[in-house]
N, C-alpha and C positions, 0 to 999 in steps of 0.2 A: 240767469237763477237769482235766489235769492238772496239778499243784501242787508245785511240790518248792521248799524254802525252808531253807538253808540258813543256819549260824550259827557261831559259834566259834572265829572267825578272830582277826586280832590280830599284836602284835609281840611277838616273842618273841627271848631270845638263843641263839645258836647252843649244842646242847649242849641245850635247856629241849625242853618239851612241849608239845603244845595238841592237843585236842579236840574234831573237828566235829562237827555232828548236822545232821540235813537229817527236816526236819518233811515226813511227804507224805500230800496227798488228792488226794480226784479220782480214784481208781484203785485196783482191789484189791492192795494195797502186799504183801501176803501172796505174792503170786503172782510177783511180779516181781522178775528178775533185776537188782541196782542196780552201779550204778557209781562209781567217784570218780575224775576228770579234775583234771587244774590246766593253766592256763598263763602261763608265766611272760613278764615283757615282750617284746615283739621275738620271742615263739617260737612254736610252733603249739601246740596242744592235744597234751595227752598220756593217757594212758592213767593211772593210779596202782594203782586194787585195782576187784577185782567180788568180789559174792557171790551166793551162789543163793537165791531163794525162800526154802527154810528155813533158811537158814545155815550149813548143813552142808558148803559146798564154798567155798574164795576162792582166788580169781588175785589173784596182784601184780606191777607192773613191778618188773625187778630194782632200780630204785632203792629202793621202797618196799620189799624183801625185809625180814625181820629188825629193820625199825623203824615201820612202822606196821601196824595191826589195824585192818582192814574188821568191821566186825558189826552187827548188827540185833536193833530190838526189835519183832517184826512186832503184838504188843499194842498197842503204844503208835506204830503207821507211822513209824518213825523208824530212819533208819540212819546209822551213824558209821564215824569215822574218829579212831581214837588216832595223834597223830604222836608220837613219840619221838627224840633223838640229833637232832633238825634241826640240816639245817646252812643256811648263804647261799642254795646252790643249790636250797632248799626253797619258795623264795620265789616265789609266784606266788599266781593265784584257783584257788581249787576250788569246783569243780563237783557237784553230787550228781546222778543221772541216771539215769532207767528206758529201761531195753530195747523193754519192751513191754508196755503203749503207750510213746512216745516221749517224752520230755519233758527236759527240763535245768532246773535252779534258774538263778537267777540271780546264784550265785557268791559264795563270803566271801575277803577276804583274808588270806592269812597270810605276812607277813615276818619275815624271820630275819636279825636284826643285833644286834652289839653297838653 
C-alpha cells in the first residue's frame, strides 16, 4: 500500500531554511504527481506546492512562491521541499501527498520562532 514518510522538520529561526524529504513506497513514484500540503494550528490544510511526475512542471501557492522549491528524485523515490526565508506564519505540520494513487504521509512539524 501507499507509504509516505516525511522527515526534515524542526525548529528554525525566522529567515532560516529547512529541507523536507518524503520517502515514498508502495506505488510507482515516478508516475505520480506529488504535492506538499501544510496545516497550521487551528487552520485548515492548505496546498503548498505540486510537481509533475517527471519533475518538469511545478505549481506553488502564493505563500510559497520565491521562497520554496519542490523537487524530486525518481531514482530514489523521494520528494523534497526546500524552504528558505522562513517566517513564523510558515509554522505548520507539512504533509507529502500522492494524487494517484491517493495517499498522505503522517506529517512533519515545522516551527519558525525566535
